[in-house]
C-alpha positions, 0 to 999 in steps of 0.5 A: 529464477527468483532472486534472494532479495525478492524471495526474502521480500515476498516471504516477509510480506506473505507472513506479514499479510497473514498477521495483518489479517489475524489482527484485523479480525481480532480488532473487529471482534473486540470492538464489537464485543462486550469489551468494546468501550475499554478497547476503543477508548484505549486507542484514544488515550492521550500521550504527549498531546496526541492519541495512541492512534495518532502517534501510530498513523503519523509516527510509526507509519513514517517507518512503514513508508521508509521501508516502502521507499527502500523497496522502491529504490531497490526495484528502480536500481536492480529490480523489475523496474530497472529494465524500462521495457519490463517496467512498462507493463506493471506501470501501465497496469498500475496506472489503470488501477489508479485512474479507473477506481478514482473515476468510479468514485468521482462518478458516485461522489462528484459535488458531494462533501465526500468527493475528497475521498477519490484517493481511497480506492486507488491504493493496494495493500501489498502485504494483504494481497501477497498474504492472500496469494500465499494461501495458494502455496507453491502453485503460483507461477513466479511471474505472477508473484513478480507482477503483483509485487511490481504492480503493488510497488508502483501503486504505492508510488502513485499513492505517495504522490497522491498523498503529497499533492492532494492531501497536504493542507495549511502549508507552512513554508518555513517548515517546508523550507527547512525540510527541503534544506535537510533533504538537500543536505542528505542528497549532498552526503549521498553524493559525497559517498557518506556510507554511514547510516546514523547521520541519515537517520538523525537527519531523517528524524529532523525531516519528519519533525519539519514535515509534521509541522509543514502541512505536508504529511509527515510520512512522506519524510520516510520516502524521502529519507529512503531515496537519500540513503546511498544504494551503492551496489545493493549488496549485503554490505550496503547500508540501504540493504542492511536497513531494508533487511532490518526493517522488514520484520518490525514493520511486518510484525509490529508497525502494520499490525498496530496500524490495523489494530488501532484503525479497525477498533471500529464499532459497527453499529446497526444499520451498517449495510445502509452506510455501504449504500451511501455514495461514499460507500458505493464509490469505495466498493465499486472502485476497489472491487470493479475499478481495480481489475477493470483498470489494470486489465484495460490499461495493460491490454492497451499498452500491449496492443499499442506495442509499448510492452508485452505480456510477461512470459508464462502469464496469460490475461486470465492471470492478470485479471486474477491479479487485478482482483487481488489488487482491490484489497486496499486496506492499509493504504486505503484506510490511511488515505481515508484518514487524510481525506476526511475531517468528519468521523462519520465519513471516516467510519463509512470509509473504513467499513466500506474498505473492509467490505471491499477488501474481503470481496476482492480477496475472495474473488481473486482467490477463487479466480486464481484457484480456478486458473491454477487448477485448470493449468494442472488439469491441462498438464495431466491431459498432456501426459 
């Protein structure tokens, strides 16, 4: 049985994923039409010293990471990650889905100026992946939905750690110290059982401001704020639940679509196929399309073979392979990491085109694979009858 909170989460991500796909297509069409100049320049308009795109990436995406943090917290306390043994299988799969794509990218880019993009193919776009999965309707086993969601949540955790550790530059220890003091104050409030949301949000904004000037990416403030907010019993009256429930729709239908519109306002010039054939392009595409399913399957199979965990009930290895293919849809998180990894616009453009191409290939491959699996399952059931 799927719990209510999981159904709400899955349905929110499913619809949000479909909206995300639509916005991406619209943005790419506009950016490559007769309206490309005004459309692309719109996102570069200045507001208070920064472009609209910068405000979205460093400001609104902090709210996106706040929601991810709340979802991580819920999974740890009462979700799939609450039971250590149950969590080991998606954790092993996620680890493989991070390390193998990064290794493939490094293989193509070691010693080149684009080497810093190794974090790009590590990420999975949970909204996009679940949006594609939802196209198969109610034929998808509940266990597969839970596995993909847990896999993507742990994957997001790895991505957050990668951003915090490897993509922080020019550390300002004064601002970082103030940020640490604010976070400690929030944790003390938590321990004192302050169950009023407003103080946490006010301190969270202050934390974001200090992070913005510290050299550690500002969006990390969203995750830290989420874990400082008291979880309580996780019920509908807890402030964690209320905030998570409130944020689902604005994040799914406003923030992530705006991120997609702003960051895919990308003119694809003639010769884009050659860009895919650069070491950077090959590393991203091979990492997401091949590295993700290979890493997920290898590491999870090794964990089962070693007796560390077992294959979830109702699932077979072909389900895990199909899920691994869908995990190659990097999109939102991959583009986000690409923006942090590269200073040169040329590298960012190649990364975006490669991420879009890889995500489309991964989505189609995963969709076809899972459709064949589910169809064969229906045929087997009919034969038994």
